[in-house]
C-alpha positions, 0 to 999 in steps of 0.5 A: 250027245249032239254036242260031241257029234258037232265037235267030231264033225267040226260044226260050229258058229262064230259070234257075229262080232268075230272078225273075218280073220278070227273066223278063219283062224277058228276054223283052222283050230277046230279042224277035226282032222289032226293032220290038217289042223293048224299047229300052236306055232302057226297060231302064234305066227298069225297076224290076229294072234300077234296083234296088240300083244307084248312081244316079251310075253309072247316069247315067254308063252304065258301071262306074266302078272308079276311083271305087269304089276311091277311096271304099273306105278298106280296107287290102285295096285292094292294086291301084291304081284304074288297075290294072283296066280292065274290058273290054266284051263284045259279042254275038259275044264272048259267043257265042264263050264258049259251050260249042259254040264252045269248042275248048280240048278239042282241045288240052288233056288231059282234066280239065286245063282251063286256063280257068274262067269265073264270072258275078257281079251284084256290083260290080267292086270287090267282085270285085277285093277278093275276088280279092285276098283269095283271093290273100292266103289262098293266099300268092300275089302279085297284080300287074297286066299292061299291059292291066289283067288281074290276075295271081296269081303263086306265090312259089316254083318248082313242078315246071314253074316258078312258077305264074301265073294271069291273072284278067280281069273283063269287063263284060257290062252295068252290073251283070253281070260275067264273071270269066275265070281262066286258067293261064298258067304252071306245073304244070297239076296244081297249078293244077287242085288250087288252082282246084277246092279253093280258088279256086272255093269262094271265088269262088262266095261272090259268083259262079256258075261257067258251065255248061261249067265245072260238074263233069260227073256 
């Protein structure tokens, strides 16, 4: 209930690494008064929003992964343009990802969390290529599922079968993405070791782990 009270009152704290410009924009976005809250069009006009953005993509109003992959001539682009379809998150999706609504602890062993989430300001193409690079370094195959999720798959059977890891990229905004990594098969201890020692350090070059996935002191 405390979270909803803070939402209603517009109470929040920005991370220390937010620029003053971003803090001002965030305050306008989270204004609880709908009559004075900043509009989408005004957000898109802000200098912070437009900084470093591709004008063509801004006009389209969405992340165009197909175009991005098409103009990228690197041999590392293993996944075809149609392989990855970003999912848009609404407010209810974002709330469901919050720590207070995470019920996974009721069903998973302590220290064996099957999911990890990261947030990135980098373009979707950069994230996709980073996932492919991680998979190659770990000698994992990268495949696609019907719903556009990337699957990293081990080449050999482990104690509990072949290790399989799903990676899904959600579009929170035109330049903000959520990366969700989830074990779907194989040995949990093998997955945890791979996640903590290899995947997380590599992904943190372009993203930061969500608060609930940070190690507890």
